[in-house]
C-alpha positions as CSV (number, residue, x, y, z in Angstrom):
1,M,-1.0,8.4,-19.5
2,F,-2.8,11.3,-17.9
3,E,-4.8,12.5,-20.9
4,G,-8.5,12.0,-21.1
5,Q,-9.0,11.3,-17.4
6,P,-11.8,13.0,-15.4
7,K,-10.6,16.0,-13.3
8,G,-12.1,14.4,-10.1
9,L,-9.5,11.6,-10.3
10,F,-6.6,13.9,-9.5
11,A,-8.4,15.6,-6.6
12,L,-9.4,12.3,-5.0
13,A,-6.0,10.8,-5.7
14,L,-4.2,13.7,-3.9
15,A,-6.6,13.5,-1.0
16,N,-5.8,9.9,-0.6
17,T,-2.0,10.6,-1.0
18,G,-2.1,12.8,2.1
19,E,-3.9,10.1,4.2
20,R,-1.7,7.3,3.0
21,F,1.5,9.3,3.8
22,G,0.5,9.5,7.4
23,Y,-0.6,5.9,7.6
24,Y,2.6,4.5,6.1
25,T,4.8,6.8,8.2
26,M,3.2,5.3,11.3
27,L,3.3,1.7,9.9
28,A,7.0,2.0,8.9
29,V,8.1,1.8,12.5
30,F,5.1,0.3,14.2
31,A,6.3,-3.3,14.5
32,L,9.7,-2.2,15.9
33,F,7.9,0.2,18.3
34,L,5.8,-2.6,19.7
35,R,8.8,-4.7,20.5
36,A,11.0,-1.8,21.8
37,N,8.3,0.0,23.9
38,Y,6.4,-2.9,25.4
39,G,9.0,-5.6,25.3
40,L,6.8,-7.9,23.2
41,S,8.0,-11.0,21.5
42,A,8.1,-11.2,17.7
43,G,4.9,-13.3,17.7
44,M,2.9,-11.0,20.0
45,A,4.1,-7.9,18.2
46,G,3.1,-9.7,15.0
47,T,-0.4,-10.5,16.4
48,I,-1.1,-6.8,17.2
49,Y,0.4,-5.6,13.9
50,S,-1.6,-8.1,11.8
51,S,-4.8,-7.5,13.9
52,F,-4.5,-3.7,13.2
53,L,-4.1,-4.3,9.5
54,M,-7.1,-6.6,9.6
55,L,-9.2,-3.8,11.2
56,V,-8.0,-1.3,8.7
57,Y,-9.3,-3.5,5.8
58,F,-12.3,-5.1,7.6
59,F,-14.1,-1.9,8.5
60,P,-14.6,-0.8,4.9
61,L,-17.3,-3.4,4.7
62,I,-19.2,-1.5,7.4
63,G,-18.2,1.8,5.8
64,G,-19.5,0.6,2.5
65,A,-22.8,-0.5,3.9
66,L,-23.2,2.9,5.7
67,A,-22.3,4.7,2.5
68,D,-24.9,2.9,0.4
69,K,-27.4,4.4,2.8
70,F,-26.0,7.8,3.7
71,G,-23.7,8.7,0.9
72,F,-20.0,8.2,0.2
73,G,-19.0,11.8,0.8
74,K,-20.3,11.9,4.3
75,M,-18.5,8.7,5.2
76,V,-15.2,10.0,3.8
77,T,-15.4,13.1,5.9
78,T,-16.4,11.3,9.0
79,G,-13.6,8.8,8.5
80,I,-11.0,11.5,8.4
81,I,-12.2,13.0,11.7
82,I,-12.2,9.6,13.4
83,M,-8.7,8.8,12.1
84,F,-7.4,12.1,13.3
85,A,-8.6,11.3,16.8
86,G,-6.9,8.0,16.7
87,Y,-3.5,9.3,15.5
88,L,-3.6,12.1,18.0
89,L,-4.1,9.5,20.8
90,L,-1.3,7.4,19.5
91,S,1.0,10.5,19.4
92,V,1.0,10.9,23.2
93,P,4.0,9.2,24.8
94,L,2.6,7.4,27.8
95,G,5.4,4.9,28.5
96,G,5.2,1.1,28.2
97,D,2.9,0.0,31.1
98,T,-0.5,-1.6,30.9
99,T,-2.4,1.7,30.7
100,A,-0.2,2.9,27.8
101,L,-0.9,-0.4,26.0
102,V,-4.7,-0.1,26.4
103,V,-4.6,3.5,25.2
104,M,-2.5,2.4,22.2
105,L,-5.0,-0.4,21.4
106,A,-7.9,2.1,21.6
107,A,-6.1,4.4,19.2
108,L,-5.7,1.6,16.7
109,L,-9.4,0.8,16.9
110,L,-10.2,4.5,16.0
111,I,-7.7,4.5,13.2
112,G,-9.0,1.3,11.8
113,F,-12.7,2.4,11.9
114,G,-11.9,5.8,10.5
115,T,-9.9,4.2,7.7
116,G,-12.8,1.9,7.0
117,L,-15.1,4.8,6.4
118,F,-12.6,6.7,4.3
119,K,-10.6,4.3,2.1
120,G,-13.2,2.0,0.4
121,N,-15.7,4.8,-0.1
122,L,-13.1,7.1,-1.7
123,Q,-12.3,4.3,-4.2
124,V,-16.0,3.8,-5.0
125,M,-16.2,7.5,-5.8
126,V,-13.1,7.1,-8.1
127,G,-14.9,4.2,-9.9
128,D,-18.1,6.2,-10.3
129,L,-16.2,8.9,-12.2
130,Y,-15.9,6.3,-15.0
131,N,-19.7,5.6,-15.3
132,D,-19.7,8.5,-17.7
133,P,-19.5,6.8,-21.2
134,K,-16.7,9.2,-22.4
135,Y,-14.4,7.9,-19.6
136,A,-15.4,4.3,-19.6
137,G,-12.4,3.1,-21.5
138,K,-10.1,4.8,-19.1
139,R,-11.1,2.9,-16.0
140,D,-8.1,0.6,-15.6
141,S,-5.6,3.3,-16.4
142,G,-7.4,5.7,-14.0
143,F,-7.1,3.2,-11.1
144,S,-3.4,2.7,-12.0
145,I,-2.9,6.5,-11.6
146,F,-4.9,6.5,-8.4
147,Y,-2.8,3.6,-7.1
148,M,0.4,5.4,-8.1
149,A,-0.7,8.5,-6.1
150,I,-1.2,6.3,-3.0
151,N,2.4,5.1,-3.3
152,I,3.8,8.7,-3.7
153,G,2.6,9.2,-0.1
154,A,4.1,5.9,1.0
155,L,7.4,6.6,-0.8
156,F,8.3,9.4,1.6
157,A,6.9,7.8,4.7
158,P,9.8,5.6,5.9
159,T,12.3,8.5,5.6
160,A,9.9,10.8,7.4
161,A,9.4,8.2,10.2
162,I,13.1,7.8,10.7
163,K,14.1,11.5,10.4
164,I,11.4,12.7,12.8
165,K,12.3,10.0,15.4
166,E,16.0,11.0,15.1
167,W,15.1,14.7,15.5
168,A,13.0,14.0,18.6
169,E,16.0,12.1,20.1
170,T,18.8,14.4,19.3
171,S,17.2,17.8,19.3
172,L,14.4,17.4,21.9
173,G,16.2,14.8,24.1
174,Y,13.4,12.2,24.1
175,S,14.2,8.6,24.8
176,S,14.3,6.2,21.9
177,N,11.0,4.7,22.7
178,D,9.2,8.0,23.3
179,A,10.6,9.4,20.1
180,Y,8.5,6.9,18.1
181,H,5.4,8.9,19.0
182,F,6.6,11.9,16.9
183,S,6.6,9.6,13.9
184,F,2.9,8.9,14.6
185,A,2.1,12.6,15.0
186,V,3.0,13.1,11.3
187,A,-0.2,11.3,10.4
188,C,-2.3,14.0,12.1
189,A,-0.7,16.8,10.0
190,S,-1.2,14.7,6.8
191,L,-4.9,14.3,7.5
192,V,-5.3,18.0,7.7
193,L,-3.8,18.3,4.3
194,S,-6.0,15.5,3.0
195,I,-9.3,17.0,4.1
196,A,-8.2,20.5,2.8
197,I,-7.5,19.0,-0.7
198,Y,-10.8,17.1,-0.6
199,Y,-12.9,20.2,0.0
200,L,-10.9,22.6,-2.2
201,F,-11.6,20.5,-5.3
202,R,-14.9,19.0,-4.3
203,S,-16.7,20.4,-7.3
204,T,-14.8,18.1,-9.6
205,F,-16.3,14.9,-8.0
206,R,-19.3,16.0,-6.0
207,H,-21.6,14.1,-8.3
208,T,-20.1,10.8,-7.0
209,E,-20.6,11.5,-3.3
210,G,-24.1,9.9,-3.2
211,G,-26.6,10.7,-0.5
212,K,-29.8,12.6,-1.1
213,G,-28.6,15.7,-2.9
214,K,-29.9,16.6,-6.4
215,D,-26.4,15.9,-7.9
216,A,-26.5,12.4,-6.4
217,K,-30.1,11.8,-7.8
218,A,-29.0,12.9,-11.2
219,A,-26.0,10.7,-11.2
220,A,-28.0,7.8,-10.0
221,A,-30.5,8.2,-12.9
222,V,-27.6,7.9,-15.3
223,Q,-25.7,5.2,-13.5
224,T,-28.4,2.8,-12.4
225,E,-28.2,-0.5,-14.4
226,E,-31.0,-3.0,-14.0
227,L,-29.7,-6.5,-13.6
228,S,-31.6,-9.7,-13.3
229,K,-31.3,-11.8,-10.2
230,A,-29.2,-14.4,-12.1
231,D,-26.8,-11.7,-13.4
232,T,-26.5,-10.2,-9.9
233,K,-25.8,-13.6,-8.4
234,Q,-23.2,-14.4,-11.1
235,R,-21.3,-11.2,-10.5
236,I,-21.3,-11.6,-6.7
237,V,-20.1,-15.2,-7.0
238,A,-17.3,-14.1,-9.3
239,L,-16.2,-11.3,-7.0
240,C,-16.2,-13.7,-4.0
241,L,-13.9,-16.1,-5.9
242,V,-11.5,-13.2,-6.5
243,F,-11.7,-12.2,-2.9
244,A,-10.8,-15.7,-1.8
245,V,-7.6,-15.6,-3.8
246,V,-6.4,-12.1,-2.9
247,I,-6.5,-13.1,0.8
248,F,-3.3,-15.0,0.3
249,F,-1.6,-12.3,-1.8
250,W,-2.0,-9.8,1.1
251,M,-0.9,-12.4,3.6
252,A,2.4,-12.7,1.7
253,F,2.7,-9.1,0.5
254,H,2.3,-7.4,3.9
255,Q,5.2,-9.3,5.4
256,N,7.0,-6.2,4.3
257,G,6.1,-4.6,7.7
258,L,6.6,-7.7,9.8
259,S,8.9,-10.7,8.9
260,L,10.7,-8.8,6.1
261,T,11.3,-5.9,8.5
262,Y,12.6,-8.4,11.1
263,F,14.9,-9.7,8.4
264,A,16.1,-6.2,7.6
265,D,16.7,-5.5,11.3
266,E,18.4,-8.8,12.3
267,F,19.9,-10.3,9.1
268,T,20.7,-7.4,6.7
269,A,23.9,-5.4,6.6
270,Q,23.4,-2.1,8.5
271,S,25.7,0.0,6.3
272,A,26.0,0.6,2.5
273,E,28.6,2.3,0.3
274,G,28.8,3.8,-3.2
275,L,26.0,3.2,-5.6
276,Q,24.2,1.0,-3.1
277,A,24.2,3.8,-0.5
278,M,22.5,6.1,-3.0
279,C,19.4,3.7,-3.1
280,F,18.6,4.6,0.5
281,D,18.2,8.4,-0.1
282,V,14.6,9.1,-1.1
283,W,15.6,12.1,-3.1
284,N,17.8,9.9,-5.4
285,L,14.8,7.7,-5.9
286,V,12.7,10.8,-6.8
287,A,15.3,11.7,-9.4
288,V,15.0,8.3,-10.9
289,I,11.2,8.7,-11.1
290,F,11.6,12.0,-12.9
291,I,14.0,10.4,-15.4
292,V,11.5,7.6,-16.1
293,Y,8.5,9.9,-16.6
294,A,10.6,12.4,-18.7
295,L,11.7,9.5,-20.9
296,F,8.1,8.6,-21.6
297,S,7.3,12.2,-22.3
298,L,10.3,12.6,-24.6
299,F,9.1,9.8,-26.8
300,Q,5.4,10.6,-26.6
301,S,5.4,14.4,-26.9
302,K,4.1,15.7,-30.1
303,T,5.8,19.1,-30.0
304,G,9.5,20.2,-30.0
305,K,8.9,22.2,-26.9
306,G,7.6,19.2,-25.0
307,K,10.6,17.1,-26.1
308,A,13.0,19.9,-25.1
309,I,11.5,20.2,-21.6
310,S,11.7,16.4,-21.1
311,A,15.3,16.4,-22.2
312,V,16.1,19.2,-19.7
313,V,14.4,17.3,-16.9
314,I,16.4,14.2,-17.7
315,A,19.7,16.2,-17.8
316,V,19.0,17.9,-14.5
317,A,18.0,14.6,-12.8
318,V,21.1,12.8,-14.1
319,A,23.3,15.7,-13.0
320,F,21.8,15.6,-9.5
321,L,22.5,11.8,-9.2
322,C,26.1,12.4,-10.4
323,L,26.6,15.0,-7.7
324,Q,25.1,12.7,-5.1
325,F,27.5,9.9,-5.9
326,D,30.4,9.3,-3.4
327,A,32.4,6.2,-4.1
328,D,34.0,6.2,-0.6
329,G,30.9,7.3,1.3
330,S,29.2,5.0,3.8
331,I,25.8,5.4,5.4
332,T,23.9,3.6,8.2
333,V,20.9,1.6,7.0
334,S,17.9,1.4,9.3
335,A,15.5,-1.5,8.9
336,P,12.3,0.6,8.2
337,I,13.9,2.4,5.3
338,F,13.5,-0.8,3.1
339,Q,9.8,-0.1,3.0
340,Q,10.4,2.8,0.7
341,F,11.4,0.5,-2.2
342,N,7.9,-0.9,-2.8
343,P,6.2,2.5,-3.3
344,F,9.2,3.7,-5.3
345,Y,8.8,0.8,-7.7
346,V,5.1,1.3,-7.9
347,V,5.5,5.0,-8.9
348,A,8.4,4.3,-11.3
349,L,6.9,1.2,-12.9
350,T,3.3,2.4,-13.3
351,P,3.9,4.1,-16.7
352,V,5.8,1.1,-17.8
353,S,3.0,-1.2,-16.8
354,M,0.4,1.0,-18.5
355,A,2.4,1.2,-21.7
356,I,2.8,-2.6,-21.9
357,F,-0.9,-3.2,-21.3
358,G,-1.9,-0.3,-23.6
359,S,0.1,-1.9,-26.3
360,L,-1.5,-5.3,-25.7
361,A,-4.9,-3.7,-25.7
362,A,-4.3,-2.1,-29.0
363,K,-3.5,-5.5,-30.4
364,G,-6.5,-7.1,-28.7
365,K,-4.2,-9.2,-26.5
366,E,-4.5,-7.6,-23.1
367,P,-5.1,-10.2,-20.3
368,S,-8.4,-9.9,-18.4
369,A,-8.3,-8.6,-14.8
370,P,-8.8,-12.1,-13.3
371,R,-5.9,-13.4,-15.4
372,K,-3.7,-10.5,-14.3
373,I,-4.5,-11.3,-10.7
374,A,-3.4,-15.0,-11.2
375,Y,-0.2,-13.8,-12.8
376,G,0.4,-11.5,-9.8
377,M,0.2,-14.5,-7.5
378,I,2.8,-16.4,-9.5
379,V,5.1,-13.3,-9.3
380,A,4.7,-13.0,-5.6
381,A,5.7,-16.7,-5.2
382,A,8.8,-16.0,-7.2
383,A,9.8,-13.2,-4.7
384,Y,9.6,-15.6,-1.8
385,A,11.5,-18.3,-3.8
386,L,14.3,-15.7,-4.0
387,M,14.2,-15.1,-0.2
388,M,14.1,-18.9,0.4
389,F,17.2,-19.6,-1.8
390,F,19.4,-16.9,-0.2
391,S,18.3,-17.9,3.4
392,F,19.7,-21.4,3.2
393,G,22.5,-21.6,5.8
394,L,21.5,-18.5,7.8
395,P,21.3,-18.9,11.6
396,M,18.1,-18.8,13.5
397,P,16.8,-15.5,14.9
398,Q,18.1,-14.8,18.4
399,T,17.1,-12.7,21.4
400,V,18.9,-11.7,24.6
401,P,17.5,-10.2,27.8
402,G,17.4,-6.4,27.7
403,A,18.1,-4.0,30.6
404,D,14.5,-4.6,31.9
405,G,14.7,-8.3,31.4
406,E,12.5,-8.3,28.3
407,P,13.8,-10.1,25.2
408,V,15.7,-7.9,22.7
409,A,16.4,-9.1,19.1
410,V,20.0,-9.6,18.1
411,H,21.7,-8.7,14.8
412,V,23.1,-12.1,13.7
413,A,24.1,-11.7,10.0
414,D,25.1,-9.1,7.3
415,V,23.2,-10.2,4.2
416,T,23.6,-7.8,1.3
417,P,20.7,-5.2,1.2
418,N,20.3,-6.1,-2.5
419,L,18.4,-9.2,-1.5
420,L,15.5,-7.2,0.1
421,I,15.8,-4.5,-2.6
422,G,15.3,-7.2,-5.3
423,T,12.6,-9.0,-3.4
424,Y,10.6,-5.8,-3.1
425,L,11.0,-5.2,-6.9
426,I,9.5,-8.7,-7.7
427,L,6.7,-8.2,-5.1
428,T,5.9,-4.9,-6.7
429,F,5.5,-6.5,-10.1
430,G,3.0,-8.8,-8.5
431,E,1.2,-5.9,-6.8
432,L,0.8,-4.0,-10.0
433,L,-0.8,-7.0,-11.6
434,L,-3.2,-7.6,-8.8
435,S,-4.1,-4.6,-6.7
436,P,-5.1,-1.7,-9.1
437,M,-6.6,-4.3,-11.5
438,G,-8.6,-6.0,-8.7
439,I,-10.0,-2.7,-7.5
440,S,-10.9,-1.7,-11.0
441,F,-12.5,-5.2,-11.5
442,V,-14.7,-4.7,-8.4
443,S,-15.8,-1.2,-9.4
444,K,-16.8,-2.5,-12.9
445,V,-18.4,-5.8,-12.0
446,A,-20.2,-5.0,-8.7
447,P,-24.0,-4.8,-9.1
448,P,-25.0,-1.1,-8.8
449,K,-27.1,-1.6,-5.7
450,Y,-24.2,-3.3,-3.8
451,K,-21.2,-1.2,-5.0
452,G,-20.3,0.0,-1.5
453,M,-20.7,-3.4,0.0
454,M,-18.7,-5.2,-2.8
455,M,-15.9,-2.7,-2.5
456,G,-16.1,-3.4,1.2
457,G,-15.9,-7.1,0.4
458,W,-12.6,-6.5,-1.4
459,F,-11.3,-4.9,1.8
460,V,-12.6,-7.7,4.0
461,A,-10.6,-10.2,1.8
462,T,-7.6,-7.9,2.3
463,A,-8.4,-7.8,6.1
464,I,-8.4,-11.6,6.4
465,G,-5.1,-11.7,4.5
466,N,-3.7,-9.0,6.8
467,Q,-4.8,-11.0,9.9
468,L,-2.9,-14.0,8.4
469,V,0.2,-11.8,8.3
470,V,0.7,-13.0,11.9
471,V,1.9,-16.3,10.5
472,G,5.2,-14.6,9.6
473,G,5.6,-13.4,13.2
474,L,4.7,-16.9,14.6
475,L,7.2,-18.6,12.3
476,W,9.9,-16.1,13.1
477,G,12.4,-17.9,15.4
478,A,10.4,-21.1,15.4
479,V,11.6,-22.5,12.1
480,P,14.6,-22.0,9.8
481,L,14.3,-18.8,7.7
482,W,14.1,-20.8,4.4
483,V,11.0,-22.7,5.8
484,C,9.3,-19.4,6.7
485,W,9.7,-18.0,3.2
486,S,8.7,-21.3,1.5
487,V,5.4,-21.2,3.3
488,F,4.5,-18.0,1.6
489,M,5.8,-19.2,-1.8
490,V,3.6,-22.4,-1.7
491,I,0.5,-20.5,-0.6
492,C,0.9,-18.0,-3.5
493,L,1.3,-20.8,-6.0
494,V,-1.7,-22.8,-4.8
495,A,-3.8,-19.6,-5.0
496,A,-2.7,-19.0,-8.5
497,L,-3.6,-22.5,-9.6
498,F,-7.1,-22.1,-8.1
499,M,-7.5,-18.8,-10.0
500,F,-6.6,-20.4,-13.3
501,A,-9.1,-23.2,-12.5
502,M,-11.9,-20.7,-12.1
503,M,-10.8,-18.5,-15.0
504,K,-13.7,-19.2,-17.5
505,R,-16.2,-18.5,-14.8
506,L,-14.5,-15.2,-13.9
507,E,-14.0,-14.0,-17.4
508,K,-17.7,-14.3,-18.2
509,V,-18.5,-11.2,-16.1
510,C,-15.7,-9.0,-17.4
């Protein structure tokens, strides 16, 4: 899985892991913070939440255009500095008045713009590592590893957000609303780690940074591929068709931070026992990940020593899980914690996904990237079909006036947590088919002169989808739950059908 990859991949992946940890720590509690701190309705909180996500994924278009002119490395560094300023501003508890709201919105603008300079350009640099012919066949697997690293950061984020908030409340005596800001401060520390990793290992990927240095000129001489105007147009049209489809995947997928979090808060049981309780401890999930990777190593290792080490890792992880089990133990389940399951599944299932597609590739039967994207849309539709089925008969969401007269959401049902755990599993299957493959497709197909801009286009499509996430907030409380989920199911199915209709045209450029 990790063999034969360029060294720069691991440095860039780790730098991205630090940034993503901070981002997802903030995002895990952000929608709930908006409602609690400012007394916003579900729809208004959803509007701010989705608009922020839109900015995060729209600005890479500008970041890509700037990088095509000034270099990818410069934009990555500048982006980290701007993000740090935004998170620092967001970390200051200013209350819930109009001034505090304006400062918060300014912080979101900085974070969005900084992310736009950082995120897309870092991924272009990853793609350029594979322009070297000896790494060309490793591009898809490389992006799968890169995507897995992102989710390692996201895996620990919900637990970090909850624990730091609880610590601020119990140990420092902050109010519930002010304690949220300590979760946001985690992002500042993670960015310091991210930039440190970037510069410590810069020598492994410096040739991909672009700009006017001699390394960049040498790389450009090797990488530049002359395309005719017709070929360039064909590639750009194909990419735009893919962008049009992924809009609707992200619209559905990123309900995890909005309507699915509302569902966790208002409709899901707030306690768990026995084996189910173990699922909510992130260290138990880490133990499962170790078991999965050690099993792969056990069967793939070519030496007795390697097999022995793998067996020991498995035994230790299983023993740890056995010691953690308490048949009579009960824990409190907080709504944001459900967001750890998606990154857990990504990290745990990436080697499984790579093994499956590696086997298909060896037989000459691996689906093309556009076909994988279409399958991903169908899988996402199945996730919402599950939510729709189990939401029949549930009451409508309800609110009551709080102490300050603002509406407060009410917990109205105790649906088993297994519903959301299962839904996130299915959505993750869809994500693994669509996201890393889509990014790889863009880095491979984009005309060399427009690489930064085309990667920015991928993020603009994601941005539009994230803006449409607001639909979940607007539907929340306005229609029965099963209708809310059916909207996302139908949208994903229609997008999949469109993708299949365009398949011949898309596969021409693969």
